[in-house]
C-alpha positions in Angstrom: 22.8 -13.1 -21.8 20.6 -16.2 -22.0 17.2 -16.1 -20.3 14.7 -18.9 -21.0 11.1 -19.2 -20.1 10.6 -22.9 -19.3 7.0 -22.0 -18.4 5.0 -18.8 -19.0 1.5 -17.6 -18.2 -1.0 -15.6 -20.2 0.5 -13.2 -22.7 0.5 -9.5 -21.8 -2.2 -8.8 -24.4 -4.7 -11.1 -22.7 -4.0 -9.7 -19.3 -4.6 -6.2 -20.7 -8.0 -7.3 -22.0 -8.9 -8.5 -18.5 -7.8 -5.2 -17.0 -9.9 -3.2 -19.5 -13.0 -5.2 -18.5 -12.3 -4.6 -14.8 -11.9 -0.8 -15.5 -15.3 -0.6 -17.2 -17.1 -2.4 -14.4 -15.5 -0.3 -11.7 -16.2 3.0 -13.4 -19.9 2.2 -13.9 -20.2 1.0 -10.3 -18.5 4.0 -8.7 -20.7 6.3 -10.8 -23.8 4.5 -9.5 -22.6 4.8 -5.9 -22.0 8.5 -6.3 -25.5 9.0 -7.9 -27.6 6.8 -5.7 -25.6 6.5 -2.5 -26.9 4.0 0.1 -29.4 2.5 -2.3 -26.7 1.5 -4.8 -24.5 0.2 -2.0 -27.3 -1.9 -0.6 -28.2 -3.4 -4.0 -24.5 -4.2 -4.7 -24.2 -5.9 -1.3 -27.3 -7.9 -1.9 -26.2 -8.9 -5.4 -22.6 -10.0 -4.5 -22.8 -11.0 -0.9 -26.5 -11.7 -0.3 -26.3 -9.3 2.7 -28.7 -6.5 3.4 -28.9 -5.7 7.2 -30.7 -2.7 8.7 -27.3 -1.0 9.0 -23.9 -2.0 7.5 -22.1 -0.3 10.4 -21.8 -2.5 13.4 -22.9 -1.2 16.8 -20.9 -1.7 19.9 -23.1 -4.6 21.0 -22.7 -6.3 17.6 -19.0 -5.9 17.8 -19.0 -7.5 21.2 -21.2 -10.3 20.1 -18.9 -11.1 17.1 -15.9 -11.1 19.3 -17.5 -13.6 21.7 -17.6 -16.1 18.9 -13.8 -16.0 18.6 -12.0 -18.9 20.4 -9.6 -18.1 23.2 -6.7 -19.6 21.2 -7.6 -17.5 18.1 -7.9 -14.4 20.2 -4.5 -15.0 21.7 -2.9 -15.6 18.3 -4.5 -12.3 17.0 -3.1 -10.4 20.0 0.4 -12.0 19.5 0.4 -10.9 15.8 -0.8 -7.4 16.7 2.0 -7.1 19.3 4.6 -7.9 16.6 3.1 -5.5 14.1 2.7 -2.8 16.6 6.4 -3.1 17.8 7.7 -2.6 14.2 5.2 0.2 13.4 6.1 2.1 16.6 9.8 1.8 15.7 9.1 3.1 12.3 7.1 6.0 13.7 9.9 6.9 16.1 12.3 7.2 13.1 10.1 10.0 11.6 10.9 13.1 13.5 9.8 16.7 13.2 12.7 19.1 12.4 13.4 22.8 12.8 16.7 24.4 11.7 18.0 27.9 11.4 19.4 28.1 7.9 20.5 31.7 8.1 20.5 34.0 11.1 16.8 34.8 11.7 15.4 32.3 9.2 13.7 29.2 10.7 12.6 26.3 8.6 11.0 23.1 9.7 8.6 20.3 9.0 5.9 18.5 11.0 4.6 15.0 10.5 0.8 15.2 10.8 -1.6 12.2 10.6 -4.1 11.9 7.9 -7.4 12.9 9.6 -9.6 10.0 8.4 -8.7 6.7 6.8 -10.8 3.9 5.3 -9.2 0.4 5.8 -10.4 -2.3 3.4 -10.0 -5.9 4.6 -10.5 -8.6 1.9 -12.9 -11.4 2.4 -14.2 -13.8 -0.2 -12.9 -17.3 -0.1 -10.1 -16.3 2.4 -11.2 -13.8 5.0 -7.9 -12.0 5.6 -7.8 -11.3 9.3 -4.2 -10.2 9.1 -5.1 -7.3 6.8 -7.0 -5.6 9.7 -3.7 -5.6 11.7 -1.8 -4.2 8.8 -4.0 -1.2 8.0 -6.1 -0.4 11.1 -3.4 -1.0 13.7 -0.7 0.9 11.7 -3.1 3.8 11.2 -3.7 3.8 15.0 0.1 3.9 15.7 0.4 6.8 13.3 -2.3 8.7 15.3 -5.1 8.9 12.7 -8.1 10.3 14.7 -10.8 8.5 12.6 -10.2 5.0 11.4 -13.0 3.4 9.4 -12.7 -0.4 8.6 -14.8 -2.5 6.3 -14.8 -6.2 5.3 -17.4 -8.2 3.4 -19.7 -10.6 5.2 -18.8 -14.3 5.3 -21.6 -16.8 5.1 -24.1 -13.9 5.5 -22.7 -12.4 8.7 -19.7 -10.4 10.0 -16.6 -12.5 10.3 -15.9 -12.7 14.0 -12.1 -12.8 13.8 -11.9 -9.9 11.4 -14.2 -7.9 13.6 -12.0 -8.7 16.6 -8.9 -7.7 14.8 -10.4 -4.5 13.6 -11.6 -3.6 17.1 -8.4 -4.5 18.9 -6.4 -2.7 16.2 -8.2 0.6 17.0 -11.0 1.0 14.4 -13.5 3.7 15.3 -16.2 2.5 12.8 -16.7 -1.0 11.5 -18.7 -1.8 8.4 -19.7 -5.1 6.9 -19.3 -4.3 3.2 -17.1 -5.7 0.5 -15.6 -5.0 -2.9 -16.2 -1.9 -4.9 -19.2 -0.9 -2.8 -17.1 -0.7 0.4 -14.3 1.3 -1.2 -16.8 3.6 -3.0 -18.9 4.2 0.2 -15.8 5.1 2.2 -14.2 7.3 -0.4 -17.3 9.0 -1.9 -19.6 8.9 1.1 -23.3 8.2 1.2 -26.3 9.3 3.3 -25.1 7.2 6.2 -21.3 7.1 5.7 -19.1 10.1 6.0 -16.3 10.1 3.4 -12.7 9.6 4.4 -9.5 11.3 3.2 -7.6 8.1 2.4 -8.3 4.5 1.4 -5.8 1.7 2.2 -5.6 -2.0 2.1 -5.2 -4.9 -0.4 -8.0 -6.5 -2.5 -8.8 -8.2 -5.7 -8.5 -6.6 -9.2 -11.8 -4.7 -8.7 -10.8 -3.2 -5.4 -7.4 -2.2 -6.8 -9.0 -0.6 -9.8 -11.5 1.3 -7.6 -8.6 2.7 -5.6 -6.9 3.7 -8.8 -10.0 5.5 -10.1 -10.6 7.3 -6.8 -7.0 8.4 -6.4 -7.0 12.2 -6.4 -10.4 12.4 -4.8 -8.9 10.6 -1.9 -5.4 9.5 -1.1 -4.5 5.8 -1.4 -1.6 3.8 0.0 -0.6 2.1 -3.2 -1.9 -0.2 -5.9 -2.3 -3.5 -4.1 -4.1 -5.9 -6.5 -3.9 -9.7 -6.8 -0.9 -11.0 -4.9 2.4 -11.7 -6.7 5.1 -14.0 -5.5 8.6 -14.6 -6.8 11.2 -17.2 -5.7 14.8 -16.5 -6.6 16.7 -19.7 -6.0 19.9 -21.6 -6.8 20.9 -25.2 -6.1 21.3 -24.5 -2.4 17.6 -25.3 -1.9 15.3 -28.0 -3.2 12.3 -28.2 -5.5 9.9 -29.0 -2.6 10.8 -25.7 -0.9 10.4 -23.7 -4.1 7.1 -25.3 -5.2 5.6 -24.9 -1.7 6.5 -21.2 -1.6 5.1 -20.6 -5.1 1.8 -22.4 -4.5 1.5 -20.9 -1.1 0.7 -17.6 -2.7 -0.9 -18.8 -5.9 -3.8 -20.0 -3.8 -4.8 -16.4 -3.1 -6.9 -16.1 -6.3 -7.3 -17.2 -9.9 -5.0 -14.4 -11.1 -2.2 -14.5 -8.7 1.2 -14.5 -10.5 3.9 -16.8 -9.2 7.4 -16.9 -10.7 10.6 -18.9 -10.1 13.9 -17.4 -11.3 16.8 -19.7 -11.1 20.2 -20.5 -12.6 19.7 -24.2 -12.1 18.0 -26.2 -14.8 17.6 -29.2 -12.6 15.9 -27.1 -9.9 13.6 -25.5 -12.5 12.6 -28.9 -13.9 12.2 -30.5 -10.5 10.1 -27.6 -9.3 7.7 -28.1 -12.3 7.3 -31.7 -11.3 6.9 -30.9 -7.6 4.2 -28.3 -8.4 2.3 -31.0 -10.3 2.6 -33.3 -7.4 1.5 -30.8 -4.8 -1.5 -29.6 -6.9 -2.9 -33.2 -6.5 -3.0 -32.9 -2.7 -3.4 -29.2 -2.0 -6.9 -28.5 -0.7 -6.9 -25.1 -2.5 -5.7 -26.7 -5.8 -8.7 -25.4 -7.8 -7.6 -21.8 -7.3 -3.8 -22.4 -7.1 -3.8 -24.5 -10.3 -5.6 -21.8 -12.3 -3.2 -19.2 -11.1 -0.2 -21.3 -11.9 -1.5 -22.3 -15.3 -2.4 -18.8 -16.4 0.0 -16.6 -14.4 2.9 -18.9 -13.5 6.4 -18.4 -14.9 9.7 -20.3 -14.6 12.7 -18.4 -15.9 16.1 -19.9 -16.3 19.1 -17.6 -16.3 22.8 -18.3 -16.6 24.1 -16.0 -13.8 23.0 -14.3 -10.6 23.5 -10.9 -12.4 20.9 -12.0 -15.0 18.5 -13.2 -12.2 18.9 -9.9 -10.5 18.1 -7.9 -13.6 15.0 -10.0 -14.4 13.8 -9.7 -10.8 14.2 -5.9 -10.7 12.5 -5.5 -14.0 9.5 -7.6 -12.9 9.3 -5.8 -9.6 7.1 -8.4 -7.9 5.3 -7.9 -4.6 6.8 -10.7 -2.6 10.3 -11.8 -3.4 11.6 -15.0 -1.6 15.4 -15.3 -2.0 17.1 -18.6 -1.3 20.6 -18.6 -2.6 24.2 -18.7 -1.6 24.3 -14.8 -1.6 21.1 -13.6 -0.1 22.6 -10.4 1.3 24.0 -9.6 -2.2 20.4 -9.5 -3.4 19.4 -7.4 -0.4 22.1 -4.9 -1.4 21.3 -4.9 -5.1 17.5 -5.3 -5.4 15.8 -2.0 -5.9 12.3 -2.7 -7.2 10.0 -5.0 -5.2 7.4 -5.0 -2.4 9.2 -6.9 0.3 12.1 -9.3 0.5 12.1 -12.6 2.4 15.7 -13.7 2.8 16.8 -17.3 3.3 15.0 -20.6 3.5 14.0 -20.1 7.1 12.0 -17.0 6.1 8.7 -17.2 4.1 6.1 -15.0 2.7 3.3 -16.5 4.9 5.1 -15.3 8.1 5.3 -11.8 6.6 1.6 -12.0 5.6 0.4 -12.9 9.1 2.6 -12.4 12.1 6.3 -11.5 11.8 5.7 -7.7 12.1 6.3 -6.2 8.7 3.4 -4.9 6.8 1.8 -7.2 4.1 0.1 -4.6 2.1 2.6 -4.3 -0.7 2.9 -2.8 -4.3 1.9 -5.0 -7.3 2.0 -4.6 -11.0 5.5 -3.1 -11.0 4.5 -0.3 -8.6 7.5 -1.4 -6.5 9.5 0.6 -9.0 8.3 3.9 -7.4 6.8 3.0 -4.0 7.3 0.7 -1.0 4.5 -1.0 0.9 2.1 0.3 3.5 3.7 1.5 6.7 3.1 4.0 9.4 4.6 6.8 7.3 1.9 6.4 4.7 -0.6 7.8 7.2 1.6 10.8 7.9 1.8 14.0 5.9 5.1 15.9 6.1 4.2 19.6 6.1 6.9 22.3 6.0 6.8 25.7 7.7 9.0 28.8 7.7 9.5 31.7 10.0 11.6 34.9 9.7 12.4 36.4 13.1 14.6 39.4 12.5 14.4 42.6 10.3 17.8 41.8 8.9 16.7 38.3 7.7 13.5 39.7 6.2 15.5 42.3 4.3 18.1 39.8 3.0 15.7 37.1 1.9 13.4 39.8 0.4 16.2 41.3 -1.7 17.0 37.9 -3.3 13.3 37.0 -3.6 12.4 40.2 -5.3 15.0 39.8 -8.1 14.2 36.1 -8.6 10.5 36.8 -8.9 11.2 39.5 -11.5 13.4 37.1 -13.3 10.3 35.0 -13.9 8.1 38.0 -14.7 6.0 37.7 -11.5 5.7 41.4 -10.5 3.0 40.7 -7.8 5.3 38.1 -6.3 8.2 40.6 -6.3 6.1 43.1 -4.4 5.5 40.6 -1.6 9.2 40.7 -1.1 9.6 44.4 -1.8 7.2 45.6 0.8 9.2 43.7 3.5 12.4 45.2 2.2 10.8 48.7 2.6 9.2 48.0 6.0 12.0 46.1 7.7 15.1 47.3 5.8 14.3 50.9 5.3 15.1 50.6 1.6 13.4 52.9 -1.0 12.3 50.3 -3.6 10.1 51.6 -6.5 6.9 49.7 -6.9 7.1 46.9 -9.4 10.9 47.0 -9.7 13.4 44.4 -8.4 15.5 45.3 -5.4 18.9 46.4 -6.5 21.9 44.8 -4.7 23.2 46.9 -1.8 26.5 47.7 -3.5 24.6 49.2 -6.5 22.0 51.1 -4.5 22.1 54.8 -4.4 
């Protein structure tokens, strides 16, 4: 096997140092929010966003005023995107059914899919107010039937971002806050004097937001670890360097630490892509951000075969994986660790991010090895139940249960079974002893 790095980003040790710094800041900030509540939140908002309104929660009239600032064209585009996302989310919800089966005569087992009762949806702002993230979290929670949906996004230029507010409201948010970063996630998860805590936090964000969710997990549920965006292009000589470079830089512009990786079995494509990236970075308006990401977090990996490319891709488990090869469906069949796949040159990550209908909140930092992205099922809890309807079934299950409990030394457990064998089976079972099989009973 021959795998060459024609270009690589920061070494793992340097990235680990960055992560450690983020962890410390987040831990101290969350402790401050828990200790001082609204006062801490207000100070953080003033410090990072220069924003300190009378109330961070928007009133109905403030929501309406913000939406009035959205152009007709932009509002139509938002509605179109939400229609696509709703259609796919509703199809996903329909695939999740409650079940009830009779496994033995008189033994009924089942499960119900119950919505999480309150969810906090974080929508990133900063340089790029991510209107689409409101669709992905708020609308999907609404399709799942969540009865209390809280949404929060940072201010932009000292005010609520009109299009984000519109997307949150149209998506079904019950409460809208103008808060960003750790202070938003902390306020929603921990609660303050003016904000009731939620049961779950969802949505993408920068490294600080992702780390805040990680530290709060357990206290609240989270969707997944969705930190700085990652993009991977798997390509062979069926596509050109301009396509590859465009798809890599299109996601590298997200932030200064957004990994982008090309995996190819074509040396000429790899070298041409490097040259094309240099060319595009001279004309891309977001080149300041994209060039830093590419310099520090960009990789170009040259492999001999598609099998090697597949192995490397599965090991890296990137968030977005754009596949442009002569065997796209083969990758679909064999890829097992990723956030989302984008198959063929006609497809692209930006469409998935904004409008095509799948959810763009996806796992990063190899979390794709154990979870998929945000979807309607993340807002549903599958709870089982059981019911015994006949004396015969209560006796039969009780007999087995009694012996299996005693096998583990749980006498009290066994008595839960024994009392039912006595009541419903008429058996004389001594206290604290396992039920003897029928054929051995006196």
